C-alpha positions as CSV (number, residue, x, y, z in Angstrom):
1,X,0.3,0.4,0.0
2,X,1.5,3.5,-0.8
3,X,1.0,5.8,1.9
4,X,1.1,9.7,2.0
5,X,1.9,11.7,5.1
6,X,1.6,15.3,5.2
7,X,3.6,16.9,8.1
8,X,6.6,15.4,9.7
9,X,5.4,16.7,13.0
10,X,5.3,14.1,16.3
11,X,2.1,12.7,15.0
12,X,3.3,12.6,11.4
13,X,6.9,10.8,12.3
14,X,5.3,8.4,15.1
15,X,2.9,7.3,12.2
16,X,5.6,7.2,9.8
17,X,7.6,4.8,12.0
18,X,5.0,2.7,12.7
19,X,3.9,2.0,9.3
20,X,7.5,2.0,7.6
21,X,8.1,-1.2,9.8
22,X,5.0,-3.1,8.8
23,X,6.5,-2.4,4.9
24,X,4.4,-0.2,4.0
25,X,5.5,2.4,1.0
26,X,5.5,5.9,3.1
27,X,6.4,9.1,1.5
28,X,6.7,12.1,4.1
29,X,5.9,15.6,3.2
30,X,6.8,18.9,5.2
31,X,8.5,22.0,4.9
32,X,11.0,21.5,7.4
33,X,13.9,20.1,5.6
34,X,16.2,19.0,8.5
35,X,13.6,17.4,10.5
36,X,12.8,15.1,6.9
37,X,16.5,14.5,6.5
38,X,16.7,12.7,10.2
39,X,13.3,10.6,9.3
40,X,14.5,9.8,6.0
41,X,17.7,8.0,7.4
42,X,16.3,6.9,10.2
43,X,13.1,5.0,8.7
44,X,14.3,4.8,5.0
45,X,11.4,6.5,3.5
46,X,10.9,9.0,1.0
47,X,10.2,12.1,1.5
48,X,9.6,15.8,-0.4
49,X,10.3,18.9,0.8
50,X,7.2,21.2,0.3
51,X,4.1,22.9,1.2
52,X,1.8,20.1,1.6
53,X,-1.4,21.6,-0.1
54,X,0.3,22.7,-3.4
55,X,-0.9,20.7,-6.2
56,X,2.8,20.4,-7.8
57,X,4.0,19.1,-4.2
58,X,1.6,16.7,-3.9
59,X,2.3,15.5,-7.7
60,X,5.8,15.0,-6.6
61,X,5.2,13.0,-3.8
62,X,2.8,10.7,-5.9
63,X,-0.6,11.5,-4.7
64,X,-1.4,9.8,-8.2
65,X,-0.1,6.8,-6.8
66,X,-1.4,7.0,-3.3
67,X,-3.8,4.3,-2.0
68,X,-4.1,6.7,1.2
69,X,-3.5,10.2,2.2
70,X,-2.8,10.9,5.7
71,X,-3.0,14.8,6.5
72,X,-1.4,15.8,9.9
73,X,0.1,19.3,9.4
74,X,-0.6,21.5,12.3
75,X,-2.7,24.0,10.3
76,X,-6.4,22.4,9.6
77,X,-6.8,24.7,6.6
78,X,-3.5,23.1,5.1
79,X,-5.1,19.3,5.7
80,X,-8.6,20.4,4.5
81,X,-6.9,21.6,1.2
82,X,-4.5,18.9,0.4
83,X,-7.6,16.6,0.9
84,X,-9.5,18.8,-1.9
85,X,-6.5,18.6,-4.3
86,X,-6.0,15.0,-3.7
87,X,-9.7,14.3,-4.7
88,X,-9.9,16.9,-7.6
89,X,-6.6,15.9,-9.1
90,X,-5.3,12.9,-8.4
91,X,-8.7,10.6,-7.3
92,X,-7.0,9.6,-4.2
93,X,-9.0,7.2,-3.0
94,X,-8.8,7.1,1.0
95,X,-8.6,10.9,2.6
96,X,-7.2,11.1,6.1
97,X,-7.5,14.5,7.9
98,X,-6.4,15.9,11.3
99,X,-8.7,18.4,11.9
100,X,-8.5,20.3,15.1
101,X,-11.1,23.4,15.4
102,X,-14.3,22.1,17.0
103,X,-16.3,24.5,14.7
104,X,-15.6,22.2,11.8
105,X,-16.6,19.2,13.6
106,X,-19.9,21.3,14.6
107,X,-21.1,22.0,10.9
108,X,-23.3,18.8,9.8
109,X,-22.8,17.7,6.0
110,X,-19.5,20.1,5.5
111,X,-17.1,17.0,5.1
112,X,-18.8,15.1,2.5
113,X,-17.7,14.3,-1.4
114,X,-19.8,17.5,-2.4
115,X,-18.4,19.9,-0.3
116,X,-15.1,19.1,1.6
117,X,-14.2,15.1,0.3
118,X,-12.6,14.2,3.6
119,X,-13.0,10.4,4.5
120,X,-12.0,10.2,8.0
121,X,-11.6,13.0,10.2
122,X,-9.3,12.7,13.5
123,X,-9.7,15.1,16.2
124,X,-6.5,14.6,18.7
125,X,-8.4,16.6,21.8
126,X,-11.4,14.8,21.8
127,X,-9.6,11.3,21.8
128,X,-7.3,12.3,24.5
129,X,-10.3,13.7,26.7
130,X,-11.8,10.2,26.5
131,X,-8.8,8.4,27.3
132,X,-8.5,10.4,30.3
133,X,-11.9,10.6,31.4
134,X,-12.4,6.8,31.1
135,X,-8.9,6.5,33.5
136,X,-10.8,8.7,35.8
137,X,-13.7,6.7,36.1
138,X,-11.7,3.6,36.9
139,X,-8.9,4.8,39.7
140,X,-5.7,2.6,39.5
141,X,-6.0,1.7,35.9
142,X,-3.2,2.8,33.8
143,X,-4.8,1.9,30.5
144,X,-8.6,1.6,29.6
145,X,-9.6,0.5,25.9
146,X,-13.3,0.1,24.8
147,X,-14.2,-2.2,21.9
148,X,-17.4,-3.4,20.3
149,X,-19.2,0.2,21.2
150,X,-18.2,-0.3,24.9
151,X,-19.4,-3.4,25.9
152,X,-16.0,-4.8,26.3
153,X,-12.9,-3.3,27.8
154,X,-9.3,-4.2,28.0
155,X,-7.7,-2.6,30.9
156,X,-4.2,-2.9,31.7
157,X,-3.5,-2.3,35.8
158,X,-0.4,-2.9,38.1
159,X,-0.2,-5.6,40.3
160,X,0.6,-4.7,43.7
161,X,2.4,-6.7,46.5
162,X,-0.8,-6.8,48.3
163,X,-2.9,-8.0,45.4
164,X,-4.3,-11.4,46.5
165,X,-3.5,-13.1,42.5
166,X,0.2,-12.0,43.4
167,X,1.9,-15.3,43.6
168,X,-1.2,-17.3,42.3
169,X,-1.5,-18.6,39.0
170,X,-4.1,-17.8,36.4
171,X,-6.2,-20.3,37.2
172,X,-7.0,-19.4,40.4
173,X,-8.5,-16.0,39.2
174,X,-11.7,-18.5,38.2
175,X,-11.5,-20.2,41.4
176,X,-11.5,-16.8,43.3
177,X,-14.2,-15.3,40.6
178,X,-16.5,-18.1,39.4
179,X,-19.4,-15.6,38.4
180,X,-17.0,-13.3,36.9
181,X,-16.0,-14.0,33.2
182,X,-12.7,-12.3,32.3
183,X,-9.4,-13.1,30.7
184,X,-5.9,-11.9,30.8
185,X,-4.9,-11.0,27.5
186,X,-0.7,-10.5,28.2
187,X,1.5,-9.6,31.0
188,X,4.4,-7.7,30.8
189,X,7.1,-8.3,33.1
190,X,10.0,-5.5,33.3
191,X,9.5,-4.5,30.0
192,X,9.3,-8.2,28.2
193,X,6.0,-9.4,26.9
194,X,4.6,-13.0,28.5
195,X,1.8,-15.0,27.3
196,X,-0.3,-15.9,29.6
197,X,-1.0,-19.7,30.1
198,X,-3.0,-21.3,33.1
199,X,0.2,-21.8,35.1
200,X,1.5,-18.1,34.7
201,X,2.1,-16.9,38.1
202,X,1.3,-13.1,38.5
203,X,4.2,-11.1,40.3
204,X,4.2,-7.7,42.0
205,X,4.8,-4.7,39.8
206,X,3.1,-7.0,36.4
207,X,1.6,-4.8,34.1
208,X,-1.8,-7.2,33.6
209,X,-3.9,-6.6,30.7
210,X,-7.2,-7.7,31.1
211,X,-10.2,-8.2,29.1
212,X,-14.0,-8.5,30.8
213,X,-17.3,-6.9,30.0
214,X,-17.8,-3.9,30.9
215,X,-20.0,-4.3,33.9
216,X,-17.3,-6.9,35.5
217,X,-13.8,-4.6,35.0
218,X,-13.9,-3.3,38.6
219,X,-14.5,-6.3,40.3
220,X,-11.8,-8.2,38.1
221,X,-9.3,-4.8,39.1
222,X,-10.2,-5.3,42.6
223,X,-8.1,-8.8,42.5
224,X,-5.3,-7.4,41.1
225,X,-4.6,-4.4,43.4
226,X,-6.4,-3.0,46.4
227,X,-9.5,-1.3,45.6
228,X,-9.2,2.4,45.2
229,X,-12.0,4.8,46.5
230,X,-13.6,6.6,43.4
231,X,-12.3,10.2,42.9
232,X,-14.1,12.9,43.8
233,X,-11.8,16.0,43.3
234,X,-9.9,16.2,40.3
235,X,-7.5,19.6,39.2
236,X,-6.6,20.0,35.4
237,X,-3.7,22.3,35.2
238,X,-4.1,23.6,31.4
239,X,-7.4,25.8,30.1
240,X,-6.3,24.8,26.5
241,X,-8.5,22.9,23.8
242,X,-8.0,19.5,25.7
243,X,-8.2,21.5,29.1
244,X,-11.8,22.5,28.3
245,X,-13.1,19.4,26.6
246,X,-12.0,17.5,29.5
247,X,-13.4,19.9,32.2
248,X,-16.7,19.6,30.2
249,X,-16.7,16.0,29.7
250,X,-15.9,15.6,33.8
251,X,-17.7,18.4,35.2
252,X,-21.2,16.4,35.6
253,X,-19.2,13.5,37.6
254,X,-16.4,15.3,39.5
255,X,-15.8,18.5,41.8
256,X,-13.5,20.4,38.8
257,X,-11.2,23.0,38.8
258,X,-8.9,24.2,36.1
259,X,-5.9,26.1,36.3
260,X,-4.9,28.3,33.3
261,X,-2.0,31.1,33.1
262,X,-3.5,33.7,30.4
263,X,-6.0,35.7,32.7
264,X,-8.2,36.2,29.3
265,X,-8.8,32.8,28.6
266,X,-9.2,31.8,32.1
267,X,-12.0,34.6,32.1
268,X,-13.6,32.9,29.2
269,X,-13.3,29.3,30.3
270,X,-15.1,30.6,33.3
271,X,-18.0,31.6,31.3
272,X,-18.1,28.2,29.3
273,X,-17.9,25.8,32.1
274,X,-21.0,24.9,33.8
275,X,-20.1,24.0,37.8
276,X,-15.9,23.6,37.1
277,X,-14.0,26.0,39.2
278,X,-11.7,28.4,37.0
279,X,-8.0,30.0,38.6
280,X,-6.0,32.1,36.8
281,X,-2.4,31.0,38.0
282,X,0.7,28.9,37.5
283,X,0.3,25.2,38.0
284,X,4.2,25.0,39.1
285,X,3.1,27.3,41.6
286,X,3.8,25.3,45.1
287,X,1.8,28.2,47.1
288,X,-1.3,28.2,44.6
289,X,-1.5,24.4,44.7
290,X,-1.7,24.5,48.5
291,X,-3.8,26.9,48.3
292,X,-6.7,24.7,46.4
293,X,-5.8,22.0,48.9
294,X,-3.8,19.7,46.3
295,X,-3.0,17.4,49.1
296,X,-6.8,16.4,49.4
297,X,-7.1,16.1,45.5
298,X,-7.9,13.3,44.2
299,X,-6.5,13.3,40.7
300,X,-4.2,15.8,39.1
301,X,-4.3,15.7,35.0
302,X,-1.8,18.1,33.3
303,X,-3.1,19.0,29.7
304,X,-1.1,21.9,28.7
305,X,0.8,22.4,25.3
306,X,4.1,22.5,27.2
307,X,5.9,19.3,28.2
308,X,8.2,20.5,30.5
309,X,5.1,22.7,32.4
310,X,3.2,18.9,32.9
311,X,6.1,17.3,33.9
312,X,7.2,19.7,36.5
313,X,3.1,20.6,37.6
314,X,2.8,17.1,38.2
315,X,5.9,15.5,40.1
316,X,5.0,18.8,42.8
317,X,1.6,18.3,42.8
318,X,2.6,14.4,43.7
319,X,4.9,15.8,46.0
320,X,2.1,17.2,47.9
321,X,-0.2,14.7,48.4
322,X,-2.6,14.1,45.6
323,X,-3.2,10.4,44.9
324,X,-3.0,10.2,40.7
325,X,-1.3,11.7,38.2
326,X,-2.1,11.8,34.5
327,X,0.6,13.7,32.5
328,X,0.0,14.8,28.5
329,X,3.6,14.3,27.2
330,X,4.4,15.4,23.5
331,X,7.9,14.0,23.1
332,X,8.2,9.7,23.1
333,X,11.3,10.0,25.0
334,X,9.8,11.9,27.8
335,X,6.7,9.6,27.9
336,X,9.4,6.4,28.7
337,X,11.4,8.7,31.4
338,X,8.7,9.7,33.5
339,X,5.8,6.8,33.1
340,X,5.8,4.4,36.6
341,X,7.4,6.7,38.8
342,X,5.7,9.7,40.7
343,X,3.6,10.1,37.3
344,X,0.9,7.4,37.2
345,X,-0.1,7.7,33.9
346,X,1.8,9.4,31.0
347,X,-0.5,10.2,27.9
348,X,0.8,10.4,24.3
349,X,-1.5,12.2,21.6
350,X,0.5,11.2,19.0
351,X,0.2,7.4,20.0
352,X,-3.8,8.2,20.7
353,X,-4.2,9.4,16.9
354,X,-2.0,7.3,15.6
355,X,-4.4,4.2,16.7
356,X,-6.8,6.0,15.5
357,X,-5.5,5.9,12.4
358,X,-4.3,2.5,12.3
359,X,-7.7,0.9,11.7
360,X,-8.2,2.4,8.6
361,X,-4.8,0.9,7.2
362,X,-5.4,-2.4,8.3
363,X,-6.2,-5.0,5.0
364,X,-9.0,-7.1,7.3
365,X,-12.4,-5.4,8.4
366,X,-10.8,-4.0,11.6
367,X,-13.7,-2.0,13.5
368,X,-10.7,-0.9,15.9
369,X,-7.1,-0.6,17.0
370,X,-5.7,0.5,19.9
371,X,-1.5,1.0,19.6
372,X,-0.1,-0.3,23.0
373,X,3.4,-0.5,24.9
374,X,4.7,2.7,22.9
375,X,3.9,0.9,19.6
376,X,5.2,-2.2,19.9
377,X,1.6,-4.0,20.6
378,X,-1.7,-3.6,19.5
379,X,-5.1,-4.5,20.5
380,X,-7.4,-5.2,17.5
381,X,-10.9,-5.7,16.9
382,X,-11.5,-7.8,14.0
383,X,-14.8,-8.4,12.4
384,X,-15.4,-11.6,10.3
385,X,-16.5,-12.2,7.1
386,X,-17.1,-15.6,5.4
387,X,-18.1,-19.0,6.0
388,X,-15.7,-22.3,6.6
389,X,-14.9,-22.4,3.2
390,X,-13.8,-19.0,2.3
391,X,-12.4,-17.7,5.9
392,X,-9.8,-19.1,7.9
393,X,-11.8,-18.2,11.3
394,X,-15.5,-18.4,10.7
395,X,-17.0,-22.2,12.0
396,X,-13.8,-22.9,13.8
397,X,-13.4,-23.0,17.2
398,X,-10.6,-20.6,18.9
399,X,-8.5,-24.1,20.1
400,X,-8.5,-24.8,16.1
401,X,-7.2,-21.3,15.0
402,X,-3.5,-21.0,13.7
403,X,-2.7,-17.8,15.3
404,X,0.7,-15.8,14.9
405,X,3.1,-16.3,17.8
406,X,2.3,-13.6,20.7
407,X,-1.0,-13.3,19.6
408,X,-3.9,-13.9,21.9
409,X,-7.8,-13.9,21.4
410,X,-9.3,-12.0,24.5
411,X,-13.3,-12.3,23.6
412,X,-16.1,-12.2,20.8
413,X,-18.6,-10.3,20.7
414,X,-21.8,-11.5,19.0
415,X,-24.6,-8.7,18.7
416,X,-25.2,-7.8,22.7
417,X,-23.2,-11.0,23.8
418,X,-19.6,-10.9,25.2
419,X,-18.2,-14.4,24.8
420,X,-15.1,-14.3,26.9
421,X,-12.5,-16.4,25.2
422,X,-12.4,-20.1,26.1
423,X,-10.8,-22.9,23.9
424,X,-14.7,-24.3,22.9
425,X,-16.0,-21.0,21.8
426,X,-17.2,-21.2,18.0
427,X,-16.6,-18.2,15.7
428,X,-19.4,-17.1,13.5
429,X,-19.7,-14.7,10.7
430,X,-20.2,-11.2,11.7
431,X,-18.5,-11.3,15.1
432,X,-16.2,-9.0,16.4
433,X,-13.0,-10.6,17.7
434,X,-10.6,-9.0,20.1
435,X,-7.3,-10.0,20.1
436,X,-3.9,-8.6,21.5
437,X,-0.8,-8.6,19.5
438,X,2.4,-8.5,21.6
439,X,4.6,-8.3,18.5
440,X,3.5,-5.9,16.4
441,X,5.5,-7.8,13.3
442,X,3.2,-9.9,13.3
443,X,0.0,-8.0,12.2
444,X,0.4,-8.9,8.8
445,X,-0.2,-12.4,9.7
446,X,-3.5,-11.2,11.8
447,X,-4.4,-9.2,8.7
448,X,-4.7,-12.5,6.6
449,X,-5.9,-14.6,9.2
450,X,-9.5,-12.6,9.0
451,X,-9.3,-11.9,5.3
452,X,-11.9,-14.1,3.4
453,X,-11.0,-16.1,0.6
454,X,-12.0,-15.5,-3.3
455,X,-14.9,-18.1,-3.0
456,X,-16.5,-15.3,-0.8
457,X,-17.1,-13.1,-3.7
């Protein structure tokens, strides 16, 4: 597949790195020549220097032969014009664009082939907001991922020393919770993936990824770590697009305060939010945090557009007694350095955006993709088509599937029914199968597994 990526920033660079490792033909366009040279030399991809919306630049980049355009420059209008040019001049089949401004998203019928021909809209702020909201609703979770329209969740938690399951094998989970059906999809121990078997023993500090029906998530979490009190008080550092959307999303659920350093923006937020309290000040100011009773705050969410401010305010808040710290970090190198210490959860907007795009790149019918472990692993929701003659999975029991190494099935969703994966579950057409792939190099094999043969047509 030929993929044209416009914009070599954090998102474009991360996406190019993900896709280049899977042997896609990638061309990257940007006005920053030094950035292009760095990515070209490191990833062995084709680069074109120029303005991403100009027809001559797009032609030089091979838009006429591209199967997919992914426009992720920092400018919404450049992304939109590039999609229009590729549609009008080159008939590029699939056009994906990152559009940040809310005013574009609220225009019903604007993004159509007749007006603005963009097939898939990506709003990073919305993706990050949903990610943080899920974490706030599940205290103690490192990640909460939705599948099958929220009927199934994949949750990552760190097993603590006082967990009932630490030192026990996985069979013990079923014995201890006979009325709750769940499955451990993967375990990461000191950065290394462990494929779970019945005799796998959970150790303290393991990152455990388990899958269950949405209603059973909190019950399973309680077995892997001590029960966390529900969050009540949340402080948001940063009143930009993400801070505003997050405050609007959670103010009906929690007592919310927003700290914003710009006076005019703080006044604007105070008018737009209903119950949230807006404070004009610096989130790295110790006296301000103490004045706002940071030690009694349950969760601190740092979502400014400055990594250093987010990190420093988060570390300060944790030292002052906040229970949980969630930090938005744009630079991938910072994420690995900070997560797991005083910062409980480091959130990467680049990886969140990449996950949204990946489902449109996959060759099988993929309903949802989540990139995990800094892109090393993926959780995939694949839709089954065909029958026993045309499909490698339809009509077969899970025990009979020839899954690539490092791949596990967590659940099968059939309509409204959630079937946690057991060997005797038989897959039927139109089922949604939730898979966990610990080695992304195996993803092409997973895609082939769910593609139908010619007899299907």
